[in-house]
ZAVO-574544 format. One record per residue (C-alpha): residue number from 1; residue in three letters; x, z, y. Coordinates in steps of 0.5 Angstrom, whole numbers, plus 500, padded with zeros to 3 digits. Each point is the difference from the previous one (the first is absolute). Layout:
ZAVO-574544
<r i="NUM" aa="ALA" u="X" w="Z" v="Y"/>
...
end
This chain:
ZAVO-574544
<r i="1" aa="MET" u="116" w="769" v="687"/>
<r i="2" aa="SER" u="493" w="500" v="504"/>
<r i="3" aa="THR" u="493" w="499" v="496"/>
<r i="4" aa="ALA" u="498" w="494" v="504"/>
<r i="5" aa="LEU" u="507" w="497" v="498"/>
<r i="6" aa="SER" u="499" w="502" v="493"/>
<r i="7" aa="LEU" u="493" w="497" v="499"/>
<r i="8" aa="ALA" u="503" w="493" v="503"/>
<r i="9" aa="LEU" u="505" w="499" v="495"/>
<r i="10" aa="SER" u="496" w="502" v="495"/>
<r i="11" aa="GLY" u="495" w="495" v="502"/>
<r i="12" aa="LEU" u="505" w="495" v="501"/>
<r i="13" aa="HIS" u="503" w="501" v="493"/>
<r i="14" aa="SER" u="493" w="499" v="497"/>
<r i="15" aa="ALA" u="499" w="494" v="503"/>
<r i="16" aa="LEU" u="507" w="497" v="498"/>
<r i="17" aa="GLN" u="498" w="501" v="493"/>
<r i="18" aa="SER" u="494" w="496" v="500"/>
<r i="19" aa="GLU" u="502" w="495" v="505"/>
<r i="20" aa="VAL" u="505" w="495" v="502"/>
<r i="21" aa="PRO" u="503" w="501" v="507"/>
<r i="22" aa="THR" u="500" w="494" v="505"/>
<r i="23" aa="GLU" u="506" w="499" v="504"/>
<r i="24" aa="ALA" u="496" w="503" v="506"/>
<r i="25" aa="ASP" u="499" w="506" v="496"/>
<r i="26" aa="LEU" u="507" w="501" v="498"/>
<r i="27" aa="SER" u="502" w="498" v="508"/>
<r i="28" aa="GLN" u="496" w="506" v="502"/>
<r i="29" aa="LEU" u="502" w="505" v="494"/>
<r i="30" aa="GLU" u="508" w="498" v="503"/>
<r i="31" aa="SER" u="498" w="501" v="507"/>
<r i="32" aa="LEU" u="497" w="507" v="498"/>
<r i="33" aa="LEU" u="506" w="502" v="496"/>
<r i="34" aa="VAL" u="504" w="498" v="506"/>
<r i="35" aa="GLN" u="496" w="505" v="504"/>
<r i="36" aa="ALA" u="500" w="505" v="495"/>
<r i="37" aa="HIS" u="508" w="500" v="500"/>
<r i="38" aa="GLN" u="500" w="500" v="508"/>
<r i="39" aa="VAL" u="495" w="506" v="500"/>
<r i="40" aa="LYS" u="505" w="504" v="495"/>
<r i="41" aa="PHE" u="506" w="498" v="504"/>
<r i="42" aa="ARG" u="497" w="503" v="507"/>
<r i="43" aa="ALA" u="498" w="506" v="496"/>
<r i="44" aa="GLU" u="507" w="501" v="497"/>
<r i="45" aa="VAL" u="503" w="499" v="507"/>
<r i="46" aa="SER" u="495" w="505" v="504"/>
<r i="47" aa="ALA" u="502" w="505" v="495"/>
<r i="48" aa="ALA" u="507" w="499" v="500"/>
<r i="49" aa="LYS" u="500" w="500" v="508"/>
<r i="50" aa="ALA" u="496" w="506" v="500"/>
<r i="51" aa="GLN" u="505" w="503" v="495"/>
<r i="52" aa="ALA" u="506" w="498" v="505"/>
<r i="53" aa="GLU" u="497" w="503" v="506"/>
<r i="54" aa="ALA" u="499" w="507" v="497"/>
<r i="55" aa="GLN" u="507" w="500" v="498"/>
<r i="56" aa="PHE" u="502" w="498" v="507"/>
<r i="57" aa="ALA" u="496" w="505" v="503"/>
<r i="58" aa="ALA" u="503" w="505" v="495"/>
<r i="59" aa="THR" u="507" w="498" v="502"/>
<r i="60" aa="GLN" u="499" w="500" v="507"/>
<r i="61" aa="ALA" u="497" w="507" v="499"/>
<r i="62" aa="GLU" u="506" w="503" v="496"/>
<r i="63" aa="LEU" u="505" w="496" v="506"/>
<r i="64" aa="ALA" u="496" w="504" v="505"/>
<r i="65" aa="GLN" u="501" w="506" v="497"/>
<r i="66" aa="ALA" u="507" w="499" v="498"/>
<r i="67" aa="GLN" u="502" w="498" v="508"/>
<r i="68" aa="ALA" u="496" w="506" v="502"/>
<r i="69" aa="ALA" u="504" w="505" v="496"/>
<r i="70" aa="GLU" u="506" w="497" v="502"/>
<r i="71" aa="LEU" u="498" w="501" v="507"/>
<r i="72" aa="ALA" u="498" w="507" v="499"/>
<r i="73" aa="ALA" u="507" w="501" v="497"/>
<r i="74" aa="SER" u="504" w="497" v="505"/>
<r i="75" aa="GLN" u="496" w="504" v="506"/>
<r i="76" aa="ALA" u="502" w="506" v="496"/>
<r i="77" aa="ALA" u="507" w="499" v="500"/>
<r i="78" aa="ALA" u="501" w="498" v="507"/>
<r i="79" aa="GLN" u="496" w="506" v="502"/>
<r i="80" aa="ALA" u="504" w="504" v="496"/>
<r i="81" aa="ALA" u="507" w="497" v="502"/>
<r i="82" aa="ALA" u="497" w="501" v="508"/>
<r i="83" aa="GLN" u="498" w="507" v="498"/>
<r i="84" aa="ALA" u="507" w="502" v="497"/>
<r i="85" aa="GLN" u="504" w="496" v="506"/>
<r i="86" aa="LEU" u="496" w="505" v="505"/>
<r i="87" aa="GLN" u="501" w="506" v="496"/>
<r i="88" aa="ALA" u="508" w="498" v="500"/>
<r i="89" aa="GLN" u="499" w="499" v="508"/>
<r i="90" aa="LEU" u="497" w="507" v="501"/>
<r i="91" aa="ALA" u="505" w="503" v="495"/>
<r i="92" aa="ALA" u="506" w="497" v="504"/>
<r i="93" aa="ALA" u="497" w="502" v="507"/>
<r i="94" aa="GLN" u="498" w="507" v="498"/>
<r i="95" aa="GLN" u="508" w="501" v="497"/>
<r i="96" aa="ALA" u="502" w="497" v="507"/>
<r i="97" aa="ALA" u="496" w="505" v="504"/>
<r i="98" aa="GLU" u="502" w="506" v="495"/>
<r i="99" aa="ALA" u="508" w="498" v="501"/>
<r i="100" aa="ARG" u="499" w="500" v="508"/>
<r i="101" aa="LEU" u="497" w="506" v="500"/>
<r i="102" aa="THR" u="505" w="503" v="495"/>
<r i="103" aa="ALA" u="505" w="497" v="504"/>
<r i="104" aa="ALA" u="497" w="503" v="507"/>
<r i="105" aa="VAL" u="500" w="507" v="496"/>
<r i="106" aa="THR" u="507" w="500" v="498"/>
<r i="107" aa="ALA" u="503" w="498" v="506"/>
<r i="108" aa="GLN" u="496" w="506" v="504"/>
<r i="109" aa="ILE" u="502" w="505" v="495"/>
<r i="110" aa="GLU" u="508" w="497" v="500"/>
<r i="111" aa="GLY" u="499" w="501" v="508"/>
<r i="112" aa="LEU" u="498" w="507" v="499"/>
<r i="113" aa="THR" u="505" w="502" v="495"/>
<r i="114" aa="SER" u="506" w="497" v="504"/>
<r i="115" aa="GLY" u="498" w="505" v="505"/>
<r i="116" aa="GLN" u="497" w="496" v="505"/>
<r i="117" aa="PRO" u="493" w="502" v="504"/>
<r i="118" aa="ALA" u="494" w="497" v="498"/>
<r i="119" aa="THR" u="497" w="495" v="505"/>
<r i="120" aa="LYS" u="494" w="502" v="504"/>
<r i="121" aa="PRO" u="495" w="495" v="502"/>
<r i="122" aa="THR" u="501" w="499" v="507"/>
<r i="123" aa="SER" u="492" w="500" v="502"/>
<r i="124" aa="TYR" u="499" w="507" v="497"/>
<r i="125" aa="PRO" u="501" w="507" v="503"/>
<r i="126" aa="SER" u="506" w="504" v="498"/>
<r i="127" aa="ASN" u="498" w="507" v="497"/>
<r i="128" aa="GLU" u="506" w="502" v="497"/>
<r i="129" aa="PRO" u="502" w="507" v="503"/>
<r i="130" aa="THR" u="506" w="501" v="504"/>
<r i="131" aa="SER" u="504" w="504" v="496"/>
<r i="132" aa="GLN" u="507" w="502" v="501"/>
<r i="133" aa="PRO" u="506" w="501" v="495"/>
<r i="134" aa="ALA" u="500" w="507" v="497"/>
<r i="135" aa="ASN" u="507" w="502" v="504"/>
<r i="136" aa="GLU" u="497" w="498" v="507"/>
<r i="137" aa="LEU" u="494" w="505" v="499"/>
<r i="138" aa="PRO" u="500" w="506" v="505"/>
<r i="139" aa="SER" u="501" w="506" v="496"/>
<r i="140" aa="GLN" u="495" w="505" v="502"/>
<r i="141" aa="PRO" u="498" w="507" v="498"/>
<r i="142" aa="ALA" u="494" w="502" v="495"/>
<r i="143" aa="THR" u="497" w="504" v="506"/>
<r i="144" aa="GLN" u="500" w="494" v="505"/>
<r i="145" aa="PRO" u="493" w="499" v="504"/>
<r i="146" aa="THR" u="496" w="494" v="497"/>
<r i="147" aa="SER" u="500" w="496" v="507"/>
<r i="148" aa="GLN" u="506" w="496" v="501"/>
<r i="149" aa="PRO" u="502" w="494" v="505"/>
<r i="150" aa="ALA" u="498" w="494" v="498"/>
<r i="151" aa="ASN" u="506" w="496" v="499"/>
<r i="152" aa="GLU" u="502" w="506" v="494"/>
<r i="153" aa="LEU" u="499" w="500" v="493"/>
<r i="154" aa="PRO" u="497" w="506" v="496"/>
<r i="155" aa="SER" u="506" w="504" v="498"/>
<r i="156" aa="GLN" u="501" w="500" v="492"/>
<r i="157" aa="PRO" u="504" w="505" v="496"/>
<r i="158" aa="ALA" u="507" w="498" v="500"/>
<r i="159" aa="THR" u="500" w="500" v="492"/>
<r i="160" aa="GLN" u="494" w="495" v="499"/>
<r i="161" aa="PRO" u="503" w="493" v="499"/>
<r i="162" aa="THR" u="496" w="495" v="502"/>
<r i="163" aa="SER" u="501" w="496" v="494"/>
<r i="164" aa="GLN" u="495" w="504" v="497"/>
<r i="165" aa="SER" u="494" w="499" v="504"/>
<r i="166" aa="ALA" u="500" w="492" v="500"/>
<r i="167" aa="LYS" u="502" w="495" v="495"/>
<r i="168" aa="SER" u="505" w="494" v="500"/>
<r i="169" aa="VAL" u="497" w="494" v="503"/>
<r i="170" aa="ASN" u="502" w="497" v="493"/>
<r i="171" aa="ALA" u="495" w="505" v="496"/>
<r i="172" aa="ARG" u="495" w="499" v="505"/>
<r i="173" aa="PHE" u="500" w="493" v="499"/>
<r i="174" aa="ALA" u="500" w="500" v="493"/>
<r i="175" aa="ASN" u="494" w="504" v="500"/>
<r i="176" aa="LEU" u="496" w="495" v="504"/>
<r i="177" aa="ASN" u="502" w="494" v="495"/>
<r i="178" aa="ALA" u="494" w="498" v="497"/>
<r i="179" aa="GLY" u="499" w="496" v="493"/>
<r i="180" aa="LEU" u="500" w="492" v="501"/>
<r i="181" aa="ASN" u="492" w="500" v="499"/>
<r i="182" aa="ASP" u="499" w="505" v="505"/>
<r i="183" aa="ARG" u="505" w="497" v="505"/>
<r i="184" aa="LEU" u="496" w="493" v="499"/>
<r i="185" aa="ALA" u="493" w="504" v="502"/>
<r i="186" aa="PHE" u="503" w="504" v="506"/>
<r i="187" aa="VAL" u="503" w="493" v="503"/>
<r i="188" aa="LYS" u="494" w="496" v="499"/>
<r i="189" aa="HIS" u="494" w="505" v="501"/>
<r i="190" aa="LEU" u="504" w="505" v="505"/>
<r i="191" aa="PHE" u="505" w="496" v="504"/>
<r i="192" aa="GLY" u="496" w="493" v="500"/>
<r i="193" aa="GLY" u="505" w="497" v="495"/>
<r i="194" aa="ASP" u="506" w="501" v="505"/>
<r i="195" aa="ASP" u="505" w="503" v="495"/>
<r i="196" aa="GLN" u="505" w="501" v="506"/>
<r i="197" aa="ASP" u="496" w="504" v="504"/>
<r i="198" aa="TYR" u="499" w="504" v="493"/>
<r i="199" aa="GLN" u="507" w="501" v="499"/>
<r i="200" aa="ARG" u="501" w="502" v="508"/>
<r i="201" aa="ILE" u="495" w="505" v="500"/>
<r i="202" aa="VAL" u="502" w="503" v="493"/>
<r i="203" aa="ALA" u="507" w="501" v="502"/>
<r i="204" aa="TYR" u="497" w="503" v="507"/>
<r i="205" aa="LEU" u="496" w="505" v="496"/>
<r i="206" aa="ALA" u="506" w="502" v="496"/>
<r i="207" aa="THR" u="503" w="503" v="506"/>
<r i="208" aa="LEU" u="494" w="505" v="502"/>
<r i="209" aa="GLU" u="501" w="507" v="498"/>
<r i="210" aa="SER" u="493" w="502" v="499"/>
<r i="211" aa="LYS" u="493" w="498" v="497"/>
<r i="212" aa="GLU" u="497" w="501" v="507"/>
<r i="213" aa="GLU" u="505" w="495" v="503"/>
<r i="214" aa="CYS" u="499" w="495" v="495"/>
<r i="215" aa="GLU" u="492" w="501" v="501"/>
<r i="216" aa="THR" u="501" w="499" v="508"/>
<r i="217" aa="PHE" u="504" w="494" v="499"/>
<r i="218" aa="ILE" u="496" w="496" v="496"/>
<r i="219" aa="ARG" u="493" w="502" v="504"/>
<r i="220" aa="GLU" u="503" w="499" v="507"/>
<r i="221" aa="ALA" u="505" w="494" v="498"/>
<r i="222" aa="VAL" u="498" w="496" v="494"/>
<r i="223" aa="GLN" u="493" w="501" v="499"/>
<r i="224" aa="PRO" u="498" w="497" v="507"/>
<r i="225" aa="ASP" u="504" w="493" v="497"/>
<r i="226" aa="TYR" u="497" w="500" v="493"/>
<r i="227" aa="ASP" u="493" w="502" v="498"/>
<r i="228" aa="TRP" u="500" w="504" v="494"/>
<r i="229" aa="SER" u="493" w="502" v="500"/>
<r i="230" aa="LYS" u="499" w="494" v="495"/>
<r i="231" aa="SER" u="504" w="503" v="494"/>
<r i="232" aa="PRO" u="500" w="507" v="500"/>
<r i="233" aa="ASP" u="502" w="501" v="493"/>
<r i="234" aa="VAL" u="507" w="496" v="502"/>
<r i="235" aa="ALA" u="501" w="504" v="506"/>
<r i="236" aa="GLU" u="499" w="507" v="496"/>
<r i="237" aa="ARG" u="505" w="498" v="495"/>
<r i="238" aa="PHE" u="505" w="498" v="506"/>
<r i="239" aa="MET" u="499" w="506" v="504"/>
<r i="240" aa="ALA" u="501" w="504" v="493"/>
<r i="241" aa="LEU" u="506" w="497" v="499"/>
<r i="242" aa="VAL" u="502" w="501" v="507"/>
<r i="243" aa="TYR" u="498" w="508" v="499"/>
<r i="244" aa="ALA" u="504" w="501" v="493"/>
<r i="245" aa="ARG" u="507" w="501" v="503"/>
<r i="246" aa="PHE" u="497" w="506" v="504"/>
<r i="247" aa="GLU" u="497" w="503" v="494"/>
end
């Protein structure tokens, strides 16, 4: 209670002790009492309204925080699901590519195993030596002059079997059979992503008889069509695999 109101009530109390209030005084006191109740009621209503507004604001903040957390969780779940689906699609595509590549290699090996000659690219020059069966070579004495007609092959000792100087086609191709990662790198970086060209060129290289023939074939027939300068490390691995069968 304020000091002014306390003094007014104290003065009224003293006046009532010594005087008898008239009807006008009582009416005025009643009016003042009603005003006092109204002031008190308005103060209580204002306090209740302020408390309710504070509680409403706190509830709104909690609701907004909960909605934000729910939205973040939903977005994270959707992103995880999309990422899992993408990884599954990539894995399926890689499996399919590996299966096709394995099938192509298997078919090429089976063709060589059955005794069929390796298919050569029609656009590549043939570097195979024009060898003849051992039983058709002319027998020449060891003292024969070095000059021979152009259509005759150099003489070989009759006791030297031709199977010792050359490997079988299957063995040569097996040495060119790279691992899966190397094959994928060769096809992508050296043959423009064309797996069929890679298979044809590897099959043709398997028929050549020396490093020099392989090097000439690659330099004159392969590199003009494919730029290997951007992947020197991959090209070096491929050539090392080609040369390995001659070591």
